[in-house]
C-alpha positions as CSV (number, residue, x, y, z in Angstrom):
1,M,18.4,128.0,-78.5
2,S,19.4,131.4,-79.9
3,D,17.2,134.5,-79.5
4,Y,17.1,136.3,-82.9
5,M,16.3,139.4,-81.6
6,V,19.8,139.1,-80.0
7,Q,21.8,137.3,-82.3
8,E,20.6,138.8,-85.4
9,S,21.6,142.2,-86.8
10,S,20.0,144.8,-89.5
11,G,23.6,145.7,-90.7
12,P,25.0,149.3,-90.2
13,L,21.4,151.3,-90.4
14,A,18.5,150.6,-88.1
15,V,15.3,149.5,-89.4
16,R,12.5,151.6,-88.0
17,Y,9.2,149.8,-86.7
18,R,6.1,149.8,-88.6
19,K,4.2,152.7,-88.0
20,I,1.2,150.7,-86.3
21,V,3.6,149.7,-84.0
22,M,4.9,153.0,-83.1
23,W,1.3,154.5,-82.9
24,I,0.7,151.6,-80.6
25,H,4.0,152.5,-78.4
26,W,3.0,156.2,-78.2
27,I,-0.3,155.7,-77.4
28,T,0.4,153.3,-74.6
29,A,3.0,155.6,-73.3
30,I,0.5,158.4,-73.1
31,L,-2.1,156.1,-71.4
32,V,0.6,154.8,-69.2
33,V,1.7,158.3,-67.8
34,M,-2.0,159.3,-67.5
35,Q,-2.9,156.2,-65.4
36,V,0.1,157.1,-62.9
37,I,-1.1,160.6,-62.7
38,I,-4.6,159.2,-61.8
39,G,-3.2,156.5,-59.7
40,F,-1.3,158.8,-57.4
41,T,-4.0,161.4,-57.3
42,F,-6.8,158.9,-56.0
43,H,-4.4,156.9,-54.0
44,D,-3.7,160.2,-51.6
45,M,-7.4,161.5,-51.7
46,P,-9.8,160.8,-48.6
47,R,-12.4,158.3,-49.0
48,G,-15.6,159.6,-50.7
49,P,-17.5,160.5,-53.8
50,D,-14.3,162.4,-55.1
51,R,-11.9,159.6,-54.8
52,A,-14.6,156.9,-56.1
53,F,-14.9,158.7,-59.2
54,V,-11.2,159.3,-60.0
55,F,-10.7,155.6,-59.0
56,A,-13.2,154.6,-61.5
57,W,-11.5,156.5,-64.1
58,H,-8.4,154.5,-62.7
59,K,-9.9,151.4,-63.4
60,T,-11.2,152.4,-66.7
61,W,-7.7,153.2,-68.2
62,G,-6.3,150.0,-66.7
63,A,-8.7,147.9,-68.8
64,L,-8.0,150.0,-71.6
65,I,-4.2,149.6,-71.2
66,L,-4.8,145.7,-70.9
67,L,-6.8,145.8,-74.2
68,L,-4.0,147.9,-75.7
69,A,-1.4,145.5,-74.5
70,L,-3.2,142.3,-75.8
71,I,-3.3,144.3,-79.2
72,R,0.1,145.3,-79.2
73,L,1.2,141.6,-78.4
74,A,-0.5,140.2,-81.2
75,V,0.7,142.9,-83.5
76,R,4.4,142.1,-82.3
77,L,3.6,138.4,-82.9
78,M,2.6,139.1,-86.4
79,N,5.2,141.6,-87.0
80,P,8.2,141.0,-85.2
81,P,10.6,143.6,-84.5
82,P,13.3,144.5,-86.6
83,P,16.9,143.3,-85.4
84,Y,19.4,145.9,-84.0
85,P,22.0,147.4,-85.8
86,S,25.5,146.0,-85.8
87,D,26.7,148.6,-83.9
88,Q,24.9,147.1,-80.8
89,P,27.0,144.8,-78.6
90,Q,25.1,141.7,-77.8
91,W,25.0,142.7,-74.1
92,K,23.1,145.9,-75.2
93,R,20.7,143.8,-77.5
94,F,20.2,141.3,-74.7
95,V,19.3,144.3,-72.1
96,A,17.0,146.0,-74.5
97,V,15.1,142.6,-75.8
98,W,14.4,141.5,-72.4
99,S,13.3,145.2,-71.3
100,H,10.9,145.3,-73.7
101,R,9.6,141.7,-73.1
102,L,9.2,142.9,-69.3
103,F,7.2,145.7,-70.7
104,Y,4.5,143.2,-72.0
105,I,4.5,141.5,-69.0
106,L,4.1,144.7,-67.0
107,L,1.3,146.0,-68.9
108,I,-0.9,142.8,-68.8
109,A,0.1,142.2,-65.0
110,L,-0.6,145.2,-63.8
111,P,-4.0,145.6,-64.9
112,L,-4.9,142.1,-63.9
113,T,-3.5,142.4,-60.4
114,G,-5.8,145.5,-60.3
115,L,-8.8,143.7,-61.3
116,I,-7.8,141.1,-58.7
117,A,-7.6,143.6,-56.2
118,V,-11.1,145.0,-56.6
119,S,-12.9,141.9,-57.4
120,D,-13.9,140.9,-54.0
121,G,-16.0,144.1,-53.9
122,A,-17.6,143.8,-57.1
123,K,-21.4,143.7,-57.2
124,D,-23.3,141.3,-59.6
125,G,-19.8,140.1,-60.8
126,L,-19.0,142.9,-62.4
127,V,-16.4,145.9,-61.8
128,Q,-17.8,149.2,-62.6
129,L,-15.7,151.5,-64.7
130,Q,-16.7,155.4,-66.1
131,L,-18.5,155.7,-69.1
132,G,-21.3,153.4,-68.0
133,L,-19.3,150.4,-68.5
134,A,-18.2,147.4,-66.7
135,I,-15.9,144.4,-66.8
136,P,-16.2,140.9,-65.4
137,A,-15.0,140.4,-61.9
138,V,-12.4,137.4,-61.2
139,P,-14.6,135.2,-59.4
140,G,-13.9,133.7,-55.8
141,V,-11.4,136.4,-54.7
142,S,-11.4,136.7,-50.8
143,E,-10.7,140.0,-49.3
144,D,-7.4,138.8,-48.2
145,M,-6.4,137.7,-51.9
146,G,-7.6,141.3,-53.0
147,E,-5.1,143.0,-50.6
148,A,-2.4,141.1,-51.4
149,S,-3.3,141.4,-55.1
150,G,-3.6,145.3,-54.3
151,E,0.2,145.1,-52.7
152,V,1.5,143.2,-55.7
153,H,0.0,146.0,-58.0
154,E,1.6,148.4,-56.3
155,V,5.1,147.0,-56.5
156,L,4.8,146.4,-60.1
157,V,3.7,150.2,-60.2
158,W,7.1,151.1,-58.9
159,T,9.0,148.1,-61.0
160,T,7.1,149.8,-64.1
161,L,8.1,153.6,-63.2
162,G,11.9,152.4,-62.9
163,L,11.8,150.3,-66.0
164,L,10.1,153.4,-67.7
165,G,13.0,155.7,-66.5
166,L,15.6,153.2,-67.8
167,H,14.0,153.1,-71.1
168,V,13.8,157.0,-71.6
169,L,16.9,157.3,-70.4
170,A,18.5,154.8,-72.7
171,A,16.7,156.1,-75.8
172,L,18.0,159.6,-74.9
173,Y,21.6,158.3,-74.6
174,N,21.6,156.7,-77.6
175,Q,20.2,159.5,-79.4
176,F,22.3,162.3,-77.9
177,I,25.4,161.0,-76.4
178,D,26.2,157.8,-78.6
179,R,24.6,159.2,-81.5
180,G,24.3,155.4,-83.0
181,P,21.6,154.6,-85.3
182,I,19.6,152.5,-82.7
183,A,17.0,155.4,-81.4
184,G,16.1,156.0,-85.1
185,R,14.1,152.9,-85.0
186,M,11.3,154.7,-83.1
187,W,9.8,158.1,-84.0
188,P,10.5,161.0,-83.4
189,F,14.2,160.1,-83.4
190,R,16.1,160.2,-86.7
191,Q,19.2,158.0,-87.6
192,T,22.5,160.1,-86.9
193,R,25.2,157.8,-88.5
194,G,25.7,154.1,-89.6
195,V,29.0,152.4,-88.9
């Protein structure tokens, strides 16, 4: 079975993502960066009302990221991304395609593991968020299961940070060192040359 994203080519020039996809990309990026800051902030705080307040924002942003990731996945399924330019070797296409797919998995798995981690302490079957919002807790989560999910959540955070760092470095490399058309698929980069 071939993977069209790896096999197909847009020719010498990069075809840009649709505007809605670029908007979702950058909104997601901003939310993830904010979530990381909030997560590391509350993690190091002593237990108490201040930590609970920041933690509630962490849960709120997590719910928003999950919702946005599901919207993003639906948009992607309805609007498949354009193939890569022909100057990209297949191994680079393969790495790019699968790193993007891993991002989707992480953007869904992170909020879900976080939700499982806090579900054992949910009152009335709801996890309280900020702004008076609440989401359903995952039923039947034991304290041990919640702790295990919290540990998985932390591993996924570090995995996401590593992948995010590679993603940013690849974009910068493609725009400023390789100077090929690939980075021109996403705003704010512009196409610099064709093959």
